[in-house]
C-alpha positions in Angstrom: -3.8 -17.2 25.5 -3.8 -20.6 24.3 -5.5 -20.4 21.1 -8.9 -23.2 20.7 -9.6 -25.1 17.5 -12.8 -26.7 17.3 -12.4 -30.9 16.6 -15.9 -33.0 16.5 -13.5 -36.2 17.7 -12.5 -34.8 21.2 -14.0 -36.7 23.8 -15.8 -34.2 26.1 -16.3 -36.6 29.2 -15.9 -35.2 32.3 -16.3 -31.2 30.8 -19.4 -29.4 33.1 -21.0 -25.6 33.1 -18.2 -23.1 33.7 -19.8 -20.3 32.0 -22.3 -18.4 30.0 -22.0 -16.3 26.6 -24.3 -14.6 24.4 -23.6 -15.2 20.9 -26.1 -15.8 17.7 -26.7 -19.7 16.5 -26.3 -18.3 13.2 -22.3 -16.2 14.0 -21.8 -18.9 15.6 -22.4 -21.7 12.4 -21.0 -18.9 10.0 -17.7 -18.7 11.6 -16.9 -22.4 12.8 -19.1 -24.5 10.9 -22.1 -26.8 11.5 -22.1 -27.8 15.4 -22.4 -31.2 15.9 -26.7 -32.3 17.5 -24.7 -33.9 21.0 -27.7 -35.7 22.9 -30.6 -35.2 21.1 -31.9 -34.1 23.7 -31.4 -31.6 26.6 -28.3 -30.4 24.6 -29.5 -30.0 20.6 -26.1 -28.3 18.9 -23.0 -28.2 20.1 -19.4 -27.1 19.5 -16.6 -28.9 21.2 -13.2 -27.2 20.4 -9.1 -28.2 21.9 -6.6 -25.8 23.2 -3.1 -26.1 21.7 -2.5 -28.0 25.2 -5.3 -30.3 24.9 -7.8 -28.9 27.1 -11.1 -29.7 25.5 -14.3 -26.8 25.7 -17.9 -27.6 24.6 -20.1 -24.6 23.5 -23.7 -25.5 23.8 -27.6 -25.2 24.2 -29.3 -26.4 27.6 -32.8 -27.2 27.2 -33.9 -24.8 24.5 -35.3 -26.3 21.8 -38.5 -28.8 21.9 -36.3 -32.0 22.0 -36.7 -31.4 25.7 -40.2 -29.7 25.3 -41.8 -26.8 26.5 -40.5 -24.8 23.8 -41.5 -24.2 20.6 -38.9 -24.0 19.2 -36.7 -26.1 16.9 -33.4 -26.9 16.0 -33.4 -25.7 12.6 -35.1 -23.2 13.7 -32.2 -21.8 16.6 -29.5 -22.8 14.1 -31.0 -20.2 11.4 -30.7 -17.5 14.7 -29.6 -14.0 14.2 -29.9 -12.5 17.5 -27.7 -13.4 20.9 -29.0 -16.6 21.9 -27.5 -18.1 26.0 -25.0 -20.6 25.0 -23.5 -22.5 28.2 -19.4 -22.9 28.2 -18.1 -26.3 28.9 -15.2 -27.8 30.6 -12.5 -29.5 32.4 -11.3 -26.0 34.5 -12.8 -23.1 35.0 -9.4 -21.5 33.7 -9.6 -23.3 30.9 -13.4 -21.8 30.2 -12.4 -18.3 30.7 -9.4 -18.9 28.5 -11.9 -19.6 26.2 -14.5 -17.0 27.0 -11.4 -15.3 25.9 -10.1 -16.1 22.6 -14.2 -16.6 21.5 -14.2 -12.2 21.7 -10.7 -12.6 19.8 -12.8 -14.6 17.6 -15.2 -11.7 17.3 -18.1 -13.8 19.3 -19.7 -11.8 22.5 
């Protein structure tokens, strides 16, 4: 089982959706620190992780805030939210996303 570390400098190009996970945005911030702002449109907060094997994983909201429209939830409101929220998990390979979800559970997430 690979270990993952937060790495905001990792190149995420080519990662794409593989899974979802329910987690409190506020709890994720407490555990992993401040997220990146991502594209500031469809994604308002994003955590980037790299496995010990160099595989990149992203954990992000998708069209969840008023940056995209259709909701009154602001980026700040989402980041303060303590109830579970459905985050997307992106990776290059599905097995990386699966390993990441297992690792998240060991961190007390989900």
